KEMI-386228 format. One record per residue (C-alpha): residue in one letter; y negated, z negated, x. Coordinates in steps of 0.02 Angstrom, whole numbers, plus 32768, in hexadecimal, padded with zeros to 4 digits. Example, Ala and Ser with C-alpha at 12.3 -4.5 7.8 and 13.67 -1.06 7.14 Angstrom:
<recs>
<rec><resn>A</resn><v>80E1</v><w>7E7A</w><u>8267</u></rec>
<rec><resn>S</resn><v>8035</v><w>7E9B</w><u>82AC</u></rec>
</recs>
This chain:
<recs>
<rec><resn>M</resn><v>8A1D</v><w>7FA2</w><u>8375</u></rec>
<rec><resn>L</resn><v>89BA</v><w>7F24</w><u>83DA</u></rec>
<rec><resn>D</resn><v>89FB</v><w>7F6A</w><u>847F</u></rec>
<rec><resn>D</resn><v>898F</v><w>8005</w><u>8476</u></rec>
<rec><resn>L</resn><v>88F6</v><w>7FB1</w><u>8426</u></rec>
<rec><resn>R</resn><v>8888</v><w>7FBF</w><u>84BF</u></rec>
<rec><resn>N</resn><v>88AA</v><w>8079</w><u>84D5</u></rec>
<rec><resn>S</resn><v>8893</v><w>80A2</w><u>841E</u></rec>
<rec><resn>A</resn><v>87EF</v><w>8042</w><u>8415</u></rec>
<rec><resn>G</resn><v>87A4</v><w>80A9</w><u>84A2</u></rec>
<rec><resn>S</resn><v>87D2</v><w>8153</w><u>845D</u></rec>
<rec><resn>G</resn><v>87D4</v><w>8138</w><u>83A1</u></rec>
<rec><resn>F</resn><v>872F</v><w>8182</w><u>836A</u></rec>
<rec><resn>E</resn><v>8686</v><w>81A0</w><u>83B4</u></rec>
<rec><resn>E</resn><v>85F8</v><w>8136</w><u>8371</u></rec>
<rec><resn>E</resn><v>854C</v><w>817E</w><u>835B</u></rec>
<rec><resn>D</resn><v>84CF</v><w>815B</w><u>83E3</u></rec>
<rec><resn>P</resn><v>8452</v><w>80D9</w><u>83A1</u></rec>
<rec><resn>M</resn><v>83C7</v><w>8130</w><u>8400</u></rec>
<rec><resn>N</resn><v>83EF</v><w>81D8</w><u>83B5</u></rec>
<rec><resn>D</resn><v>8352</v><w>8240</w><u>8398</u></rec>
<rec><resn>R</resn><v>8397</v><w>8294</w><u>82FC</u></rec>
<rec><resn>V</resn><v>8386</v><w>81F0</w><u>829F</u></rec>
<rec><resn>Y</resn><v>82CB</v><w>81EA</w><u>82C0</u></rec>
<rec><resn>E</resn><v>82A6</v><w>82A2</w><u>829E</u></rec>
<rec><resn>T</resn><v>82A1</v><w>828C</w><u>81E2</u></rec>
<rec><resn>Y</resn><v>823D</v><w>81E9</w><u>81EB</u></rec>
<rec><resn>E</resn><v>818E</v><w>8200</w><u>81A9</u></rec>
<rec><resn>N</resn><v>80FD</v><w>8187</w><u>81B2</u></rec>
<rec><resn>P</resn><v>80F1</v><w>8127</w><u>810E</u></rec>
<rec><resn>Q</resn><v>805E</v><w>8157</w><u>80A4</u></rec>
<rec><resn>K</resn><v>7FDB</v><w>80D1</w><u>808D</u></rec>
<rec><resn>N</resn><v>7FCB</v><w>8097</w><u>7FDC</u></rec>
<rec><resn>T</resn><v>7F1D</v><w>80D3</w><u>7FAE</u></rec>
<rec><resn>L</resn><v>7ECE</v><w>80E3</w><u>7F05</u></rec>
<rec><resn>L</resn><v>7E6B</v><w>8184</w><u>7EF0</u></rec>
<rec><resn>G</resn><v>7E6A</v><w>8199</w><u>7FAD</u></rec>
<rec><resn>M</resn><v>7DFD</v><w>8100</w><u>7FCC</u></rec>
<rec><resn>T</resn><v>7E1A</v><w>806F</w><u>8041</u></rec>
<rec><resn>A</resn><v>7E1A</v><w>7FBB</w><u>8007</u></rec>
<rec><resn>G</resn><v>7D67</v><w>7FA0</w><u>8040</u></rec>
<rec><resn>Q</resn><v>7D29</v><w>8038</w><u>7FE3</u></rec>
<rec><resn>R</resn><v>7D81</v><w>8001</w><u>7F44</u></rec>
<rec><resn>F</resn><v>7D32</v><w>7F54</w><u>7F55</u></rec>
<rec><resn>V</resn><v>7C82</v><w>7F9F</w><u>7F62</u></rec>
<rec><resn>I</resn><v>7CA0</v><w>800C</w><u>7EC9</u></rec>
<rec><resn>A</resn><v>7CE5</v><w>7F78</w><u>7E65</u></rec>
<rec><resn>F</resn><v>7C51</v><w>7F0C</w><u>7E9A</u></rec>
<rec><resn>F</resn><v>7BD1</v><w>7F8E</w><u>7E62</u></rec>
<rec><resn>V</resn><v>7C2C</v><w>7FA6</w><u>7DBC</u></rec>
<rec><resn>F</resn><v>7C27</v><w>7EE8</w><u>7DA3</u></rec>
<rec><resn>L</resn><v>7B6C</v><w>7EE4</w><u>7DC7</u></rec>
<rec><resn>M</resn><v>7B49</v><w>7F74</w><u>7D50</u></rec>
<rec><resn>I</resn><v>7BAA</v><w>7F20</w><u>7CC3</u></rec>
<rec><resn>A</resn><v>7B53</v><w>7E7A</w><u>7CE0</u></rec>
<rec><resn>I</resn><v>7AA5</v><w>7ECA</w><u>7CE1</u></rec>
<rec><resn>I</resn><v>7AC9</v><w>7F33</w><u>7C46</u></rec>
<rec><resn>G</resn><v>7B11</v><w>7E99</w><u>7BEF</u></rec>
<rec><resn>V</resn><v>7A75</v><w>7E32</w><u>7C0F</u></rec>
<rec><resn>F</resn><v>7A08</v><w>7EC4</w><u>7BD5</u></rec>
<rec><resn>V</resn><v>7A6C</v><w>7ED3</w><u>7B32</u></rec>
<rec><resn>L</resn><v>7A5B</v><w>7E17</w><u>7B13</u></rec>
<rec><resn>I</resn><v>799E</v><w>7E25</w><u>7B2C</u></rec>
<rec><resn>V</resn><v>7992</v><w>7EBD</w><u>7AB8</u></rec>
<rec><resn>F</resn><v>79F1</v><w>7E64</w><u>7A2C</u></rec>
<rec><resn>Q</resn><v>7987</v><w>7DC8</w><u>7A47</u></rec>
<rec><resn>K</resn><v>7A1B</v><w>7D57</w><u>7A6C</u></rec>
<rec><resn>I</resn><v>79C2</v><w>7D19</w><u>7B07</u></rec>
<rec><resn>Y</resn><v>790B</v><w>7D1C</w><u>7B34</u></rec>
<rec><resn>P</resn><v>78CA</v><w>7D44</w><u>7BE1</u></rec>
<rec><resn>P</resn><v>7862</v><w>7CB6</w><u>7C2B</u></rec>
<rec><resn>I</resn><v>77BD</v><w>7D13</w><u>7C2F</u></rec>
</recs>
């Protein structure tokens, strides 16, 4: 059994080539995780403008309901 180990190890089976091109044919570039097709900077600008609009509308509502008074 151990006498023919060297010969059987050389001709047992053929391993796949690690640099085989077929492995990389099906590889696709991973898709970037974007929300509504916008980048992170664009989402930040939209979120900042929404925050400003809510803050301005909130102050206006407080003035209308006379919870605060503008310093005029």
